N, C-alpha and C positions, 0 to 999 in steps of 0.2 A: 398181399398188396398188389395193386396193379402197377403196370410199368409207368404210367403217367404220374402216379403219386410218388414213385421213387425219384423221378427227375425233379420234382418241385421241392424237395427237402432242402433246407438251408438257404443262404443268400447267394445271389449271383454276383459276379464281379461288378457289373454295371450298377446294381442296387447299392453296393458298398461304396463305389466311387461317388454316386450322387449324394449319399448320406454324408460322406466326408466333405464334399464341396459345400453343402448346406451348413454343416457344422463350422467349417472354416470361415464362411461369410458371417455367421452369427458371432463367432469369437472375435473377428476383426472389427465388427461394428461396436461390440462391447468394449474392446480395448481402446478404440478411439474415444468413446464416451468417458472412459476411466481416465485417459490421458488429459482430456479437456477439463474434467472436474478437478484433477490434481493441479493443473496450471492455474485455474481460477482460484483454488484454495491458496496457492502461494501468493498470488496477486492480492487477494483479500487480506492475508496476514501482513503483507508488506504495507498495505494501506493503513492497517491498524497501527503498525509501528510508526508510520509517518505521522499519523494523527497524534499519537502519544508524544512523539518528539516535538511536534508543534505546541502542544499544551505545556510540556515541560519548559520550553523556551519562553513562552508567554508568561508563565508563572515566575520564571527567573527574572525576566525584565520588569515585571510588576513589583517584585520584592526589592529590586535595587533602589537605592535612593535616587531621586531625580537628578541630583548633581553628579552622580556617578555615570550617567548615560552620556557618552560622548557622541558628537555629531559625526556622520559619515557611515561607511559600510564596513562591517567586520564579518568575515567568513571563517568558518572553522569546519574541519572534517572530523566526524565521529566514526571510529571503527571498532569501538569496544562493545557496542550493543549487538543484538541479533541482526539488525539491519543497518549496514553501514550507510551513512548519509552525510550530506553537507548542509549546514545551516548558515544562511546569510541574513544579517540584521542590518537594516539601514535606518538611521535616525536623522530626521530633518526637522528644522525649526518651523513650527506652525504659528507661533505667536510668542509673547513674552513669557507665558507660563505653560506652554504646551509644546509637545513634540510629536510628530507623526512617526510611528514605528512600523516598519515593514519587515516581516519575517518570512523568509522563503526556505522551505525544506525540500532538498533535492535527494530523493532516495537513490541508493546505489543498485537498486534492483530493476532489471529491464522490465518494461511494461507498466511501471507505476509512474504516473505524472507528478511533477513537482507541485507543491501546495504553497499558496501565498496567503498571508493574513496581514491586514493593515488595521492598526488601532492607534488611538491617541492617548498618549501618556501626559497627564497634567500634573502641574505642581501648584499647590495652593499658594496664593499670594501671602506674603509675610505681614501685610497690613490687615488689621482687624477692622472691618467696616463699622463695628459697633462702638469702637473707642474714639471715633472722630467727633 
């Protein structure tokens, strides 16, 4: 072998450093993407729990007898589920036979906004219009 071929065998230190820098840049960008995907996954999961808590509370209020719904605001904190949250229910009189129900669910997870739902709960009048 010639003398020039013997000097070209293997990698030089500069080539190795350039390869390591490029690898480091690629790994750093992939790590940033992975972190962001994980954060978004946590927020999406918390939003699903928030929605389930809202549906559960509306179903509970719908199943209650009309006379059992008291006027005013009642708040309670739930810590036994996977997502701790606070639920506030406000009942106001809309008319003789209806009440406006406002349900607010405030998640205990940072980055997830509270959710509000307003619906009208009606009580059927006790007078039968066909019997008059």
